[in-house]
C-alpha positions as CSV (number, residue, x, y, z in Angstrom):
1,L,-233.5,-160.3,-11.0
2,D,-237.2,-159.5,-11.0
3,G,-237.2,-159.3,-14.8
4,C,-235.3,-162.7,-15.0
5,W,-237.9,-164.3,-12.7
6,R,-240.8,-162.9,-14.7
7,R,-239.4,-164.1,-18.0
8,N,-238.9,-167.5,-16.4
9,L,-242.4,-167.7,-15.2
10,H,-243.8,-166.7,-18.6
11,H,-241.5,-169.1,-20.5
12,K,-242.4,-172.1,-18.2
13,A,-246.1,-171.0,-17.9
14,K,-245.8,-171.3,-14.1
15,S,-247.1,-169.2,-11.3
16,R,-244.3,-169.7,-8.8
17,I,-240.5,-169.4,-8.9
18,V,-238.4,-171.7,-6.7
19,A,-235.0,-170.1,-6.1
20,K,-232.1,-171.6,-4.0
21,S,-229.8,-168.8,-2.9
22,S,-228.1,-168.3,0.4
23,I,-227.3,-164.7,-0.6
24,F,-231.0,-163.9,0.0
25,S,-230.3,-164.2,3.8
26,L,-228.7,-160.8,3.5
27,R,-231.8,-159.2,2.0
28,V,-234.6,-161.2,3.4
29,E,-236.5,-158.1,4.6
30,D,-236.3,-156.6,1.1
31,L,-237.4,-160.0,-0.4
32,V,-240.5,-160.1,1.8
33,R,-241.3,-156.5,1.2
34,R,-241.0,-156.9,-2.6
35,Y,-242.8,-160.3,-2.7
36,P,-245.2,-160.3,0.2
37,D,-246.6,-163.8,-0.7
38,C,-243.2,-165.4,-1.0
39,R,-242.3,-168.5,0.9
40,I,-238.8,-168.8,2.4
41,V,-237.3,-172.1,3.5
42,Y,-234.2,-171.3,5.6
43,M,-232.1,-174.3,5.8
44,V,-229.6,-173.8,8.6
45,R,-226.5,-176.0,8.8
46,D,-223.8,-176.2,11.4
47,P,-221.3,-173.5,10.7
48,L,-218.5,-175.9,11.5
49,E,-219.7,-177.8,8.4
50,S,-221.0,-175.1,6.1
51,I,-218.3,-172.5,6.4
52,P,-215.3,-174.7,5.5
53,S,-217.4,-176.4,2.8
54,G,-218.2,-173.1,1.2
55,M,-214.7,-171.9,1.5
56,S,-213.4,-175.1,-0.1
57,L,-215.8,-174.6,-3.0
58,L,-214.8,-171.1,-3.7
59,T,-211.0,-171.6,-3.3
60,G,-211.3,-174.7,-5.4
61,V,-213.0,-172.8,-8.2
62,L,-210.3,-170.2,-8.1
63,E,-207.6,-172.9,-8.2
64,R,-209.1,-175.1,-10.9
65,S,-210.4,-172.4,-13.1
66,Y,-207.8,-169.7,-12.9
67,D,-204.8,-171.3,-11.1
68,V,-204.6,-168.3,-8.9
69,F,-205.3,-169.1,-5.3
70,H,-202.2,-171.0,-4.3
71,S,-200.0,-168.9,-6.5
72,T,-200.9,-165.7,-4.7
73,S,-199.0,-164.4,-1.7
74,A,-199.7,-165.9,1.7
75,E,-200.9,-162.5,2.9
76,A,-203.4,-162.2,0.0
77,R,-204.7,-165.8,0.7
78,A,-205.1,-165.0,4.4
79,R,-207.0,-161.8,3.6
80,Y,-209.2,-163.6,1.1
81,L,-210.0,-166.4,3.6
82,E,-210.8,-164.0,6.4
83,N,-213.1,-162.1,4.0
84,L,-214.9,-165.3,3.1
85,Y,-215.2,-166.2,6.8
86,Q,-216.6,-162.7,7.7
87,A,-219.1,-163.0,4.8
88,S,-220.3,-166.3,6.1
89,C,-220.8,-164.9,9.5
90,R,-222.6,-161.9,8.1
91,M,-225.0,-164.2,6.2
92,Y,-225.9,-166.1,9.3
93,G,-226.2,-162.9,11.3
94,A,-228.3,-160.9,8.9
95,F,-230.9,-163.6,8.6
96,H,-230.9,-164.2,12.4
97,D,-231.3,-160.5,13.1
98,S,-234.2,-160.1,10.8
99,W,-235.9,-163.2,12.1
100,R,-235.4,-162.2,15.8
101,A,-236.7,-158.7,15.1
102,G,-239.9,-160.1,13.7
103,A,-239.2,-158.7,10.2
104,I,-240.1,-162.0,8.5
105,P,-243.8,-162.9,8.9
106,E,-244.4,-166.4,10.2
107,K,-246.6,-167.1,7.1
108,N,-243.6,-166.6,4.9
109,L,-241.0,-168.7,6.7
110,R,-240.0,-172.2,7.6
111,I,-236.7,-172.8,9.3
112,V,-235.3,-176.3,8.8
113,P,-232.2,-177.4,10.6
114,Y,-230.1,-179.4,8.2
115,P,-230.1,-182.6,10.4
116,R,-233.9,-182.8,10.0
117,I,-233.5,-183.1,6.2
118,V,-230.8,-185.8,6.7
119,H,-232.5,-187.8,9.4
120,D,-236.2,-187.1,9.0
121,L,-236.6,-186.4,5.2
122,G,-240.1,-187.8,4.7
123,P,-242.0,-185.8,7.3
124,T,-239.9,-182.7,6.8
125,M,-240.6,-182.7,3.0
126,E,-244.3,-183.3,3.6
127,S,-244.4,-180.3,5.9
128,L,-242.5,-178.2,3.4
129,L,-244.7,-179.2,0.5
130,S,-247.7,-178.1,2.5
131,F,-246.0,-174.8,3.4
132,L,-245.0,-174.2,-0.2
133,E,-248.4,-175.1,-1.5
134,I,-246.9,-177.6,-3.9
135,D,-248.7,-180.7,-5.1
136,P,-245.9,-183.3,-5.7
137,A,-245.7,-185.0,-9.1
138,P,-246.8,-188.6,-9.5
139,G,-244.1,-190.9,-8.2
140,F,-242.6,-188.3,-5.9
141,A,-243.5,-190.2,-2.7
142,E,-241.6,-193.3,-3.9
143,K,-238.5,-191.2,-4.9
144,L,-238.7,-189.5,-1.5
145,R,-238.7,-192.9,0.3
146,E,-235.7,-194.0,-1.8
147,Q,-233.8,-190.9,-1.0
148,D,-234.6,-191.1,2.7
149,V,-233.1,-194.6,2.8
150,A,-230.1,-193.6,0.7
151,Q,-229.1,-190.6,2.7
152,R,-229.4,-192.2,6.1
153,T,-226.4,-194.3,5.3
154,R,-224.5,-191.8,3.1
155,V,-221.1,-190.6,4.3
156,S,-219.9,-187.4,2.6
157,P,-216.7,-187.9,0.6
158,H,-215.6,-184.4,1.7
159,A,-213.5,-183.7,4.7
160,Y,-212.4,-180.2,5.6
161,S,-209.6,-179.0,7.8
162,L,-210.4,-175.8,9.7
163,D,-206.7,-175.1,9.9
164,E,-206.5,-175.0,6.1
165,F,-208.8,-172.0,6.2
166,R,-207.1,-170.4,9.3
167,L,-210.1,-171.2,11.4
168,S,-210.7,-173.0,14.7
169,E,-213.8,-174.6,16.2
170,E,-213.5,-172.2,19.2
171,R,-213.6,-169.2,17.0
172,I,-216.6,-170.3,15.0
173,R,-218.5,-171.4,18.0
174,S,-217.7,-168.0,19.7
175,D,-218.6,-165.9,16.7
176,L,-221.7,-167.9,15.8
177,G,-222.9,-169.1,19.1
178,F,-226.3,-167.6,18.3
179,V,-226.7,-170.1,15.5
180,Y,-226.3,-173.1,17.9
181,E,-228.5,-171.5,20.5
182,S,-231.3,-170.4,18.2
183,Y,-231.7,-173.3,15.9
184,G,-230.9,-176.2,18.3
185,L,-227.7,-177.3,16.4
């Protein structure tokens, strides 16, 4: 990964990589140790929304690309869904544990609850741009205002059933109560 990033920096003649990857939450301490000047924006979303959304994405890819999810045994599907759920819980937990242990220096981290991006985009982005030390391109402020207006009225076309993934609100809130408590969701 480091080699890929270095080649990208060289090819684009840039000094900073911007990477969006939730998987980094599992190795955030290693990331900070390897790149001590990195900036991490941890966008935390309500697990009741993010977990079924992620599970829908992954099972949908399997079904559309390989036609395998629904054609496998009920037992295999149940095991797969449980593994996806446990992986989601682990990703939330690993980041939280590192953060609470003080393993992520404050200078490297901004935690952004997802509702702030949806309902307070302008000020949230201004704060993030400053933290990331990014000077926005000309016209960015206007695009940001347009997006702010658009997303305040947007309704997601996706609806997920927890039952479809063998989950319940009670289980998610019980297993991931720390997410709701720590991030004000």
